[in-house]
VMD Tcl script that draws the C-alpha trace (Angstrom):
set ca {
  {7.24 -26.88 -1.07}
  {7.72 -25.23 -4.46}
  {6.78 -21.52 -4.42}
  {5.46 -20.12 -7.70}
  {6.43 -16.46 -8.04}
  {5.35 -13.50 -10.13}
  {7.86 -10.63 -10.34}
  {6.44 -7.13 -10.86}
  {8.82 -4.22 -11.51}
  {9.18 -1.66 -14.28}
  {12.97 -2.08 -14.55}
  {13.96 -5.00 -16.83}
  {17.44 -5.33 -15.31}
  {16.02 -5.63 -11.81}
  {13.55 -8.31 -12.93}
  {16.42 -10.20 -14.57}
  {18.49 -9.95 -11.40}
  {15.63 -11.21 -9.26}
  {14.96 -14.10 -11.61}
  {18.63 -15.11 -11.51}
  {18.77 -14.84 -7.72}
  {15.64 -16.97 -7.34}
  {17.06 -19.56 -9.72}
  {19.64 -20.29 -7.01}
  {16.86 -21.61 -4.77}
  {15.39 -24.90 -5.93}
  {12.03 -24.32 -4.21}
  {11.37 -21.06 -6.10}
  {9.89 -21.00 -9.60}
  {9.32 -17.70 -11.42}
  {6.17 -18.25 -13.48}
  {5.86 -14.73 -14.87}
  {7.02 -11.11 -14.97}
  {5.12 -7.84 -15.32}
  {6.25 -4.26 -15.84}
  {2.93 -2.56 -15.05}
  {0.28 -2.90 -12.36}
  {-2.38 -3.66 -14.95}
  {-0.35 -6.54 -16.42}
  {0.41 -7.79 -12.90}
  {-3.31 -8.14 -12.17}
  {-3.89 -9.88 -15.50}
  {-1.05 -12.37 -14.97}
  {-2.06 -13.02 -11.37}
  {-5.55 -14.00 -12.57}
  {-4.12 -16.24 -15.28}
  {-1.19 -17.83 -13.44}
  {-2.44 -17.77 -9.82}
  {1.07 -17.54 -8.33}
  {1.70 -18.37 -4.70}
  {3.39 -15.02 -4.14}
  {3.89 -11.75 -6.02}
  {7.04 -9.68 -5.49}
  {5.55 -6.23 -6.11}
  {7.13 -2.82 -6.68}
  {5.10 0.26 -5.66}
  {5.87 2.73 -8.44}
  {4.50 1.23 -11.65}
  {3.01 2.62 -14.84}
  {-0.75 2.63 -15.54}
  {-1.64 1.25 -12.10}
  {0.58 1.51 -9.03}
  {1.61 -1.51 -6.99}
  {-0.72 -0.74 -4.10}
  {-3.82 -0.71 -6.28}
  {-2.57 -3.83 -8.08}
  {-2.15 -5.49 -4.67}
  {-5.74 -4.67 -3.72}
  {-7.11 -6.00 -7.00}
  {-5.03 -9.18 -6.94}
  {-5.97 -10.05 -3.37}
  {-9.62 -9.34 -4.10}
  {-9.63 -11.66 -7.13}
  {-7.10 -14.28 -5.95}
  {-7.13 -14.15 -2.14}
  {-4.88 -17.21 -1.80}
  {-2.02 -15.31 -3.44}
  {0.38 -13.51 -1.10}
  {2.02 -10.15 -1.83}
  {5.48 -9.01 -0.78}
  {6.22 -5.35 -1.51}
  {9.79 -4.79 -2.75}
  {10.36 -1.04 -3.03}
  {12.72 1.82 -2.44}
  {9.84 3.96 -1.16}
  {9.98 3.84 2.63}
  {7.60 6.67 3.49}
  {5.31 5.85 6.36}
  {2.13 6.56 4.42}
  {3.13 4.16 1.63}
  {4.09 1.39 4.04}
  {0.84 1.90 5.96}
  {-1.22 1.79 2.78}
  {0.55 -1.34 1.59}
  {-0.21 -3.20 4.80}
  {-3.82 -2.03 4.70}
  {-4.04 -3.33 1.13}
  {-3.14 -6.77 2.46}
  {0.56 -7.10 1.70}
  {2.29 -9.75 3.78}
  {5.56 -7.88 3.99}
  {7.53 -4.84 2.89}
  {11.20 -5.15 1.94}
  {13.55 -2.31 1.02}
  {15.26 -2.60 -2.37}
  {18.58 -2.08 -0.62}
  {18.12 -5.44 1.11}
  {20.34 -8.34 0.07}
  {19.05 -11.09 -2.20}
  {19.20 -13.48 0.74}
  {17.07 -11.16 2.88}
  {14.48 -11.04 0.11}
  {14.43 -14.82 -0.22}
  {14.05 -15.20 3.54}
  {11.18 -12.70 3.45}
  {9.45 -14.72 0.74}
  {9.73 -17.85 2.88}
  {8.47 -15.91 5.90}
  {5.42 -14.50 4.13}
  {4.62 -17.94 2.72}
  {4.76 -19.26 6.30}
  {2.14 -16.70 7.32}
  {4.47 -14.17 8.94}
  {4.59 -10.40 8.39}
  {8.08 -9.58 7.14}
  {9.54 -6.08 7.26}
  {13.08 -5.06 6.48}
  {14.86 -3.15 9.27}
  {14.55 0.15 7.36}
  {10.79 -0.29 7.12}
  {10.50 -1.17 10.80}
  {12.44 2.02 11.65}
  {10.05 4.06 9.50}
  {7.03 2.61 11.30}
  {8.62 3.12 14.71}
  {9.61 6.69 13.87}
  {6.08 7.54 12.75}
  {4.64 6.00 15.90}
  {7.06 7.93 18.09}
  {6.19 11.22 16.38}
  {2.50 10.55 16.82}
  {2.65 9.81 20.53}
  {4.99 12.73 21.23}
  {3.83 15.50 18.95}
  {0.39 14.80 17.53}
  {-2.53 16.53 19.24}
  {-5.36 14.47 20.63}
  {-7.91 14.14 17.76}
  {-10.73 14.40 20.30}
  {-9.61 17.96 21.07}
  {-9.78 19.05 17.44}
  {-12.91 21.00 16.59}
  {-14.16 20.29 13.07}
  {-16.65 22.44 11.23}
  {-19.80 20.95 9.74}
  {-18.28 21.29 6.27}
  {-15.11 19.48 7.35}
  {-17.16 16.65 8.84}
  {-19.19 16.35 5.64}
  {-16.01 16.23 3.56}
  {-14.59 13.54 5.81}
  {-17.75 11.45 5.56}
  {-17.84 11.68 1.78}
  {-14.16 10.74 1.51}
  {-14.75 7.76 3.82}
  {-17.62 6.67 1.57}
  {-15.16 6.45 -1.31}
  {-16.50 9.37 -3.34}
  {-14.15 11.12 -5.75}
  {-13.41 14.83 -5.72}
  {-15.76 15.60 -8.62}
  {-18.70 13.91 -6.90}
  {-17.84 15.54 -3.58}
  {-17.69 18.92 -5.33}
  {-21.20 18.37 -6.70}
  {-22.61 17.30 -3.34}
  {-20.99 20.21 -1.52}
  {-21.78 22.70 -4.32}
  {-18.14 23.65 -4.68}
  {-15.59 23.44 -7.49}
  {-13.20 20.45 -7.67}
  {-10.30 22.86 -7.06}
  {-11.97 24.08 -3.88}
  {-12.38 20.48 -2.72}
  {-8.67 19.87 -3.28}
  {-7.88 22.94 -1.15}
  {-10.32 21.98 1.65}
  {-9.00 18.44 1.63}
  {-5.36 19.56 1.90}
  {-6.21 21.91 4.79}
  {-8.18 19.20 6.56}
  {-5.35 16.66 6.23}
  {-2.94 19.19 7.72}
  {-5.35 20.04 10.55}
  {-5.92 16.43 11.65}
  {-2.40 15.24 10.79}
  {-3.39 12.74 8.11}
  {-1.08 12.05 5.19}
  {-3.29 10.06 2.83}
  {-6.83 8.92 2.13}
  {-6.47 5.77 4.22}
  {-5.64 7.84 7.30}
  {-8.57 10.18 6.61}
  {-10.91 7.19 6.49}
  {-9.53 5.75 9.74}
  {-9.92 9.14 11.45}
  {-13.52 9.46 10.23}
  {-14.40 6.00 11.56}
  {-12.57 6.50 14.86}
  {-14.33 9.82 15.50}
  {-17.76 8.45 14.60}
  {-18.07 10.65 11.50}
  {-18.47 7.59 9.31}
  {-19.66 4.09 10.19}
  {-17.95 2.34 7.25}
}
mol new
graphics top color blue
foreach p $ca { graphics top sphere $p radius 0.5 }
foreach p [lrange $ca 0 end-1] q [lrange $ca 1 end] { graphics top cylinder $p $q radius 0.2 }
display resetview
């Protein structure tokens, strides 16, 4: 089966290298390239590729938001993240966005090609470095993270969590809580530290798990 690919990365030399590597495989066809997340979404809508090889750090719109928008508009398209960012929060957010795999940029060209085939076959493909990141985060959580049920949240903290889970931005939250946006940033940072959450996605999951939000 011929796989139609869209390459998304802000480095021209890397895109050229990927295109050349994929040209060595007769069942891969690169139908387009994009250097920004915004252009990636536009080309995905126009070209409807089978799979997008997506970097995370892009101009205008990052690769995670581009992934969400592409999968919302063209759900048949698959996304494979190809990035040097191996932080647990980024990997977690990518998988939540619907990516079918996450491959480190240090991987060989052959590993990337195998991952493309794997994602197209319906598998979740992670490079060893990414798997180690996920395992390390899991180990730290089960060994050192306090039981969320034992954490006592104030009424204001619960309200902040609920508003974040509802998708409200800091300015709107500030209005609803009669605080300044800077104060919201401070409360949010303190709350994330208190409940051991590293990003918005983890805050939302915590709020749902603890019954603070029903989303």
